[in-house]
N, C-alpha and C positions, 0 to 999 in steps of 0.2 A: 504494500500500500504506500502510495506517495501522498504526503501531506505537508502542509507548511508547518513551521515551528509553532505558530499560534494555534493551529488545529490540534497538533500533538499535545501542547500544554493544556488546552481546554479539555481534551479527552482524558489526559492524565489526572487533572484535578477532579474531574467528574467521577472517575473510577476510585480515586482516593476517598472522595467524599462518601460514595456509596459503601465502600469497604469499611470505613470508620463507623458509619451509621450501623451497619450490621454487627460489627464487633461490639458496639455499645449495647444495642438492643437485644441481641441474641447471645453474645459472648460474654457479657457482664463486665466489659472493660470500662475504665473511666475515659473521659474525653481525651486527656493526654495519652493514655495507653492506646486508645483506639487510633489516634493519629500516628503514633509511632509505628503501630502495626501496619497501617496503610502505607506509610513511607517505606517500610521494609518490603512490602508486597509489590509496591509500585514505585521503584526508584526511577529517577530521571535517567534516560538513556540518550547519549549524544546522537546527533543526526546521522553520523557515519556508522552507527552500530548496525551490523547486518540484519538483525532480526528485531529492530526497534519496534516496540509496541506489540510484540507477539502475545504478551499477557492479555491484550485486549480481545483476543479471540473468544474468550468467555467473559461475561460481565462480572463485576465485583461481587455480586450476590453469590455466584458459584464459588469463587475463590475463598470468600469469607466462610461460607457454609462448609466447605471442604476443610478449612483450618479448624473450625469449631467441632464438626461432627465426623470428619474423615471423608475419604473419597466416595464412600458408599452412602452418603447422606440421603440421596434421593430414594434409595431402596429402604433404608432404615427409618427415614422420616419423610414419607411421601408428601406430607402437608407442607414441607419446605421446598418442594420441587420448583415452585414458582414464587417469585417475590410478591409481597403484599403491595397494595396501592400506595401506602406511605413511602415505601422504597422507590417505587416507580415515579412518584411525584418529585423526588430529588432531582430528576431531570437529567 
């Protein structure tokens, strides 16, 4: 995918916001802890990084749920297969 720096940063910030929200809401982390977790999951990647933004192939909901419940979260917690409206409203 080819995108401008501004587009990349907007996507990065949005995914960080979603990840931090899930980690607070479902993972029980504090605000500072959730943002630290989001920064670890979504570090800034330079424009010349060959697979820059590959983490975006799944949304933050998936990565956060995998961190909280493991990779089988959809099978073990089918109610969490899709994000709630509150999460989707984050934009």
